[in-house]
C-alpha positions in Angstrom: 6.8 -2.6 26.6 6.2 1.0 27.4 7.7 2.3 30.7 5.0 4.5 32.1 5.5 6.1 35.5 5.5 3.6 38.4 4.7 6.0 41.2 2.1 6.3 43.9 1.7 2.5 44.2 0.9 2.1 40.5 1.3 -1.3 39.0 2.2 -2.4 35.5 -1.5 -2.5 34.6 -2.2 0.9 36.1 0.2 3.6 35.1 0.6 7.4 34.8 1.8 8.3 31.3 2.1 12.1 31.8 -0.1 15.0 30.8 -1.5 16.4 27.6 -2.2 20.0 26.7 -5.4 20.9 24.8 -4.5 22.9 21.7 -6.4 25.8 20.1 -8.5 23.3 18.0 -9.3 21.2 21.1 -6.8 18.5 20.2 -4.6 16.6 22.5 -1.5 14.5 21.9 -1.6 11.1 23.7 1.9 10.4 25.1 4.0 7.9 23.1 4.3 5.5 26.0 0.5 5.4 26.3 0.0 4.9 22.6 2.6 2.0 22.6 1.1 0.4 25.7 -2.4 0.5 24.4 -1.6 -0.2 20.7 -3.1 3.1 19.5 -2.2 3.8 15.9 -2.8 6.8 13.6 -6.4 6.6 12.3 -7.7 4.6 15.3 -11.1 5.7 16.7 -11.2 6.4 20.4 -14.3 6.6 22.6 -14.6 9.5 25.0 -16.9 9.0 28.0 -17.4 10.9 31.2 -19.4 12.7 33.7 -18.9 15.9 35.8 -18.2 14.0 39.1 -15.7 11.4 37.8 -14.0 13.0 34.8 -13.3 11.6 31.4 -12.3 8.2 30.1 -10.6 7.7 26.7 -10.7 4.1 25.5 -10.9 2.0 22.4 -14.6 1.2 21.5 -13.8 -2.5 21.4 -13.0 -2.4 25.2 -16.7 -1.7 25.9 -17.8 -4.1 23.3 -15.8 -6.9 25.0 -17.2 -5.8 28.4 -20.8 -5.8 27.0 -20.3 -9.3 25.6 -19.1 -10.5 29.0 -22.1 -9.0 30.8 -24.5 -10.4 28.3 -23.0 -13.9 28.6 -23.3 -13.7 32.4 -26.9 -12.7 32.1 -27.5 -15.6 29.7 -26.0 -18.0 32.3 -28.2 -16.7 35.1 -31.4 -17.0 33.1 
């Protein structure tokens, strides 16, 4: 399992993996520890979300798909 940085009270599920510089073409390199931890492989598609107040989120699209399925199942149970 990837190490990550366990600082500032971070837990194994919440880690700081470092920083990434934006290159001339707008590309970033995701730190290896983060790629290993999240199972990100070359060719994977990542979803970029954000707003001006809270910043950006980089995630795998299936994370939101799983969340949407959970929300919809909860709605179905309430109705």
